[in-house]
C-alpha angles and dihedrals in degrees: 000000000000090000091052090050090052092050090051089050092050091049089050093051089048095049092050092051095049092045089055093047092042093053095045096086090048096047090046091052090046092054090053091049087053090057106270118135125226088248093054090049090051092051091052094044098055101030094054095040094047092053093049096044097037095105090058096048093076099042120113124002111012098177121138091251091056092051092047087053089049090052088054091050091048090052090056108029100022132049099353092048091049094046089053098044098041094045088050089067088062089070110020134044121269091244089061092055093044091056106028095053097055090038091054091044089053093050095045095047093047091052096044094043090056099046102032106022093037096233115157115239113229121213089249092057092047089051090051092049091049091050091049091052091050089050092052090052090049090052091050092049093043094051091049092053095043131099124305095264089065094054091114096037090115089067091057091045090053090051090050089052090051091050089051092050090049093050091043089054089051094051089049093048094048090054086060096042106025123194130178106279096238092047095050091047090051093048093047089052093046097047091042090051091050090051093045092046093052092050091046093053097049108025110004122128123242116279128217104205094131091056095052127093112264092233093056092053092043092054093051094044090054097044101035100038109021113027101031099036101037118009097044093048094050092045093046092052090050088051092051090049093053103032102027127237094283097061093039091054089056089054089050090056088070094062095089089050091052091051092052094049095045092046088057095045100040105025099028091232105162111185117217120241096271092049089048088055091049095048091049091048094051093047091047092047091052092051094048092048094047093048093051119103117238129217102209122199092189125068116268118271137209124272118262127210120264127242113298 
C-alpha cells in the first residue's frame, strides 16, 4: 500500500513538471502577444531564477574548474539557448517550438551518444530518429505553404533547431562533467543573469516594464523564473527518485503533445494538415526513441535537468 502511494506521488510530481514545461512555450508566446519583447522576457527569466536559486549556486565544489564548467553550461543551456528559443516565437508558432526543440535534442543526443559516448544505436532508436527527421521536414514544408502570417516561420524553426542543438550539447557535456541538478540549474541562472546584466548595463535596449499591466508581468515572473526554473526541476528530480529515469522519460514524451493542445486552446494556433502530420511524426518519433532500450558501452551517468 505504501509503495502504491509512493508511485502515485511520483506520478503527480512528474505530471506537474511536464505540465509546467509543456505550457512554457505557450505562456512565452502569450507574453509576446501581450507586448513583451524577447529581451524583456530574458531579463525576467534569469533575474528571478538567479535570486531564488542563489543559495544553491555556491554549494559543493567551488573550484575555478567547476565555475569554468558552469560557464560552459550557461553558454549552451542558459542565455544562448533562451535567446534562440524565445526569439523563435517571434516568427514561428508556439507548437513548432514545443515540438522542434525536443525533437532536435533527441536527434543530436542520439548521434553524439553513438559517436562520442560509444552507445550502441538500436534499430528502434534509429527508426525513432528517422521519424523525427521526417516530421521536421513536414513542419518546414507545411509552414512554407501556410497563410501569409507564417511567411517567416522558417526563421523561427531554424532558431528552434539551434536551441535544440544547444541543449543537446549541454546534455552531452553534463554527462561528461556531472553536477547535482539543483546546483547546475542555480549556476546556469546565476552566470546567465551576470551576462545579461552586463549586456543590459552597457548595450541593452530600453525596457517598458512600468508601462505593462501588472498581471502580464506577474504571469511571466511566475512562469519564467519560478515554475519553469525552480518548481519543475525540483518536482522532476523527485519523480526520477521515486519512479526511476525510465518511467519519467515516458512522461516527458508527452510534453510536445501538451504544447500542441495548449497552443490551440490558448493561442488559437491551428496547424494545417502537413504541419499536423509533422507534429504527429515528431511526437511519435520521440516516444519510439525514448522507449527503446540502449546498450551502453560507457558507464551510466547521472540525470541532468530538462529545458527550463
